[in-house]
N, C-alpha and C positions, 0 to 999 in steps of 0.2 A: 503493499499500500504507501503510493507516495504521498509525501507531507508537505502541501506548500502554504505557506506562510506568506501572505502577500503587507508591504506596508507600500506608502504612497505617500506625498511629501502632507505632514499634517499629524500623521498616524505619532502614535507615541511608542518608541520604541524601548527596549533593556539589552542592552549589549556587555560585553567583557572583552576587550582588548587583548591580544596576544602576550605583550610585554607587560600586562599588569594581571591584579586579581581583584580588582574593584569592578563592580558592576556601576554601570551609566545610564539611568533614564533620563530620559530627554525627550524631545520632540523634531521628526523630520521636518528640514528648512525645506529643501531642494534635493535635487538626484540628479548627477551627472552623467549621464547612460555610457556616453564614447569616453570618457578618464576611469570608469568606476569608480565613482565618487561619491561620497553621502554625504550633505552638508546637515549637520543639526546642531542644535542651538547652543552658539561658542565654541564649536569643532568642526574642524574635515575632517571626515575619517575613510581611507583609502578602504574598500570591499575586504581585501586581502591581510590587512592589521586585526579583522573581527574574528576574534577567539571562540565567541559563543552568546548563543541568544537566549531570551528567557521568553516567551509563549504567554500569553493570559489567553486560555482559550479554554474554558469550565463545560464541561461535560455536560452542567446544568445552570442554568441560568440565577445568577446570584439574588433575583427576583423571588424565586421561589422558596428556595430556605428560610429568604425573609421573611417573608408574607406568612408561610406553614411557623418559625417561627415565634412572630408576635401575636398569631392568633390562638396558638396553643400558650402562649402563655396568658392572654388575656381569657381564654377558658379554665385553666390552670385556678386563678387566682378566684375567679369568677364562682368557679366549684368551692373551691376551699375554704370563701366568706359566705357562701350556702347554708357549706357542712357546720360550718360556725354558731351560726345564728338560727338554724330550720332544724338540724341534727335528721338528715334525711337517711335512710339506713342506704343508700347505694351509692352517699358520697364517694366511698375508698374506690369504688370502679371509676369515676368520673375523675377522680385524681390519678389513677395510674392512666387511663385513656389521655388525658390531657398532659399529662407529667410526658409521656414515649412522644407524642406528638408536638412539644416542644423537644423534644433534645432533639430528634428524626428531623427536626426544621435547622437546628443549633449543628446538628451535623452538616449536612447538605450544604449551608450556607460556610459552612468551614473549607469543603471540599471545592466548591467556586473560586475560592483563592487561591487555590493551588497553580503554580507557574512550571511549567515544563521548561527545561534547560537544552536545547538542542548544541552541542559543542560540535563545530565545527571541524572537520577532518574526512576521512575517512566515509563515515556513514550519512554528514550529510554537508552540502556545502551552499555558497550563495552565488546568485548571480541576480546582474542587473536587467532587468527586462522590461522594454516599453511597448507593447502591441494594445492599443486600446481603441478602437471602434465606436465612434458616436452616430448612434442612427435618429437623425431626424423624425421627430411625431410628427403626419401628416397634423395640416393646422400651425404648426408651430413657428 
């Protein structure tokens, strides 16, 4: 399976240079396709000098985990308050259910923050390609 990460001017990128072990997070300002140069904020980077790229492509959208976490927490707190005040028999089941929803949402939220590191070398390589087709819409 081929993995293609596409970056265009205006995108944020996190990379590490070959002579450094520090990660740089910045925005791409321009790309010089003829000379294999990437102009980022305050820096001009030759494509050959990039040792690794961190990608932020979550398996699930971060909003799903956040929404599940917030709704589970609201349900848990409501059930706890209702159980303290009215003492129904099924309070424990509601607390277990909403506690599970809250923890699942928190776990999914943390999974969506995971970044994958692509080390440039034998398995992954970088290329600058500029092939864009702009098709005019009728009536534009």
